C-alpha positions as CSV (number, residue, x, y, z in Angstrom):
1,M,-4.9,-12.8,14.5
2,F,-2.8,-9.8,13.6
3,N,0.3,-11.9,12.6
4,L,-2.0,-14.0,10.4
5,Y,-3.2,-11.0,8.9
6,T,0.4,-9.6,8.3
7,R,1.8,-12.8,6.7
8,L,-1.4,-12.9,4.4
9,C,-0.7,-9.5,3.3
10,A,3.1,-9.9,3.1
11,F,2.4,-12.9,0.6
12,I,-0.1,-11.0,-1.4
13,A,2.5,-8.1,-2.0
14,R,5.7,-10.5,-2.7
15,S,3.1,-12.2,-5.1
16,C,2.2,-8.9,-6.7
17,L,6.1,-8.1,-7.1
18,M,6.5,-11.5,-8.7
19,V,3.7,-10.5,-11.0
20,G,4.9,-7.0,-11.6
21,V,8.3,-8.4,-12.7
22,A,6.5,-11.2,-14.9
23,G,4.6,-8.4,-16.5
24,M,7.7,-6.2,-17.0
25,V,9.3,-9.1,-19.1
26,L,6.3,-9.4,-20.8
27,L,6.4,-5.7,-21.5
28,V,10.0,-6.0,-22.6
29,F,9.4,-8.5,-25.1
30,A,6.0,-6.9,-26.5
31,V,7.7,-3.6,-27.1
32,L,10.9,-5.5,-28.5
33,Y,8.7,-7.3,-30.9
34,Q,6.9,-4.2,-31.9
35,V,10.1,-2.8,-32.9
36,I,11.7,-5.6,-34.5
37,G,8.4,-5.9,-36.8
38,R,8.3,-2.2,-37.5
39,Y,12.1,-1.8,-38.4
40,I,13.4,-5.4,-39.7
41,F,10.4,-6.6,-41.1
42,N,8.4,-3.6,-41.8
43,D,4.9,-5.3,-40.6
44,T,4.1,-3.5,-37.2
45,P,2.0,-6.1,-35.3
46,T,-1.1,-4.2,-34.4
47,W,-1.6,-5.9,-30.8
48,A,1.7,-5.0,-29.5
49,E,1.2,-1.5,-28.8
50,S,-2.2,-1.9,-27.1
51,G,-0.6,-5.1,-25.1
52,A,2.3,-2.9,-24.0
53,V,-0.3,-0.2,-22.7
54,L,-2.1,-2.9,-20.8
55,L,0.9,-4.5,-19.1
56,V,2.3,-0.9,-18.0
57,L,-1.4,-0.3,-16.2
58,Y,-1.0,-3.6,-14.4
59,V,2.6,-3.4,-13.9
60,T,1.8,0.2,-12.0
61,M,-0.7,-0.6,-10.4
62,L,0.7,-3.8,-8.9
63,G,3.6,-1.5,-7.7
64,M,1.9,1.3,-6.7
65,A,-0.1,-1.0,-4.1
66,V,2.9,-2.7,-2.9
67,G,4.7,0.5,-2.6
68,V,1.9,1.3,-0.1
69,R,2.3,-1.6,1.9
70,D,6.0,-1.3,2.1
71,A,6.3,2.4,2.5
72,G,8.0,3.3,-0.6
73,H,5.4,6.0,-1.3
74,I,6.2,9.6,-1.5
75,G,6.4,10.3,2.3
76,L,3.5,12.1,3.4
77,E,4.5,12.1,7.1
78,S,7.9,13.8,5.9
79,F,7.3,16.8,8.5
80,L,6.2,14.4,11.3
81,V,9.4,13.9,12.5
82,L,9.7,17.2,14.1
83,A,6.2,16.4,15.7
84,P,6.1,15.4,19.5
85,E,5.3,11.5,19.9
86,W,1.7,11.5,20.9
87,L,1.3,14.0,17.9
88,R,3.2,11.8,15.2
89,L,1.3,8.6,16.2
90,K,-2.1,10.3,15.4
91,M,-1.2,12.2,12.3
92,E,0.2,8.6,10.8
93,I,-3.0,6.8,11.9
94,L,-4.7,9.7,9.9
95,I,-2.4,9.5,6.9
96,H,-3.3,5.6,6.5
97,V,-6.7,6.1,7.3
98,L,-7.1,9.0,4.1
99,V,-5.2,6.2,2.3
100,L,-7.6,3.5,2.9
101,I,-10.3,6.0,2.0
102,F,-8.6,6.7,-1.4
103,G,-8.0,3.0,-2.0
104,V,-11.7,2.3,-1.5
105,V,-12.9,4.9,-3.3
106,M,-10.3,4.0,-6.3
107,A,-11.7,0.3,-6.2
108,W,-15.3,1.1,-5.9
109,N,-15.1,3.8,-9.1
110,C,-12.9,1.7,-11.1
111,G,-15.0,-1.2,-10.8
112,V,-17.9,1.1,-12.1
113,L,-16.0,1.8,-15.0
114,A,-14.9,-1.6,-15.8
115,E,-18.7,-2.7,-15.6
116,S,-19.8,0.2,-17.6
117,V,-17.6,-0.5,-20.6
118,M,-17.7,-4.2,-20.2
119,D,-19.4,-4.9,-23.5
120,Y,-16.8,-2.6,-25.7
121,K,-13.9,-4.3,-27.0
122,I,-10.1,-3.3,-27.3
123,P,-10.0,-3.6,-31.4
124,T,-6.3,-4.7,-31.4
125,L,-6.4,-7.3,-29.1
126,G,-10.4,-8.2,-29.0
127,I,-10.4,-8.2,-25.1
128,S,-13.1,-6.2,-23.3
129,E,-12.3,-2.5,-22.3
130,A,-13.0,-3.6,-18.5
131,F,-9.7,-4.9,-18.6
132,K,-8.1,-1.4,-18.4
133,Y,-10.0,-0.6,-14.9
134,V,-9.7,-4.0,-13.7
135,P,-6.0,-3.0,-12.2
136,P,-6.8,0.2,-10.5
137,A,-9.8,-1.3,-9.0
138,F,-7.5,-4.6,-7.6
139,A,-4.8,-2.0,-6.6
140,G,-7.6,0.2,-4.5
141,V,-8.5,-3.0,-3.0
142,L,-4.8,-4.0,-2.1
143,V,-4.2,-0.5,-0.7
144,S,-7.0,-0.6,1.9
145,L,-6.0,-3.9,2.8
146,F,-2.2,-2.7,3.3
147,S,-3.4,0.7,4.8
148,L,-5.6,-1.5,7.3
149,E,-2.3,-3.4,8.1
150,H,-0.4,-0.2,8.6
151,I,-3.1,1.3,10.9
152,I,-3.1,-2.0,13.1
153,A,0.5,-2.1,13.4
154,L,0.3,1.8,14.7
155,V,-2.1,0.8,17.1
156,R,-0.2,-2.1,18.4
157,G,3.2,-0.3,18.5
158,T,4.9,-2.6,15.7
159,E,6.1,-2.1,12.1
160,V,5.3,-3.5,8.9
161,E,8.0,-5.5,7.6
162,P,8.6,-4.7,3.6
163,A,7.6,-7.8,1.4
164,W,10.7,-8.1,-0.1
165,Y,12.5,-9.2,3.0
């Protein structure tokens, strides 16, 4: 059962990486279009800056979630290499539980924020303001799933293989 969960998490993480790369490409084109419009045609596209900011949110949040799964985040366990094995395991589980709780809280509160601004529109894009809060809410769910995967792997004595392998 854990192998199925790990494969699912790896698939989700790889998909997030692919979407993130596509988002980066779109971000480069949006900024390039904005610069060309501003300095060559003297006609700045109104949607380019807001679209670029929105793309940055999506790319950053997906990358952050994958970073949690692939242990690419800031090493909270840096000093644990000096601790005895029995303490290290307990502290690593505690760290992942705290990250899991953070993910749940982030997902919940960003979902609440998205719901509260759903009726407002981003003027230059014509879409709901809720689109600004969807990436962190989704990333919170992913952080929780990936932290749970790490907790299960620690209890089983295995390691989570990074998604980019």
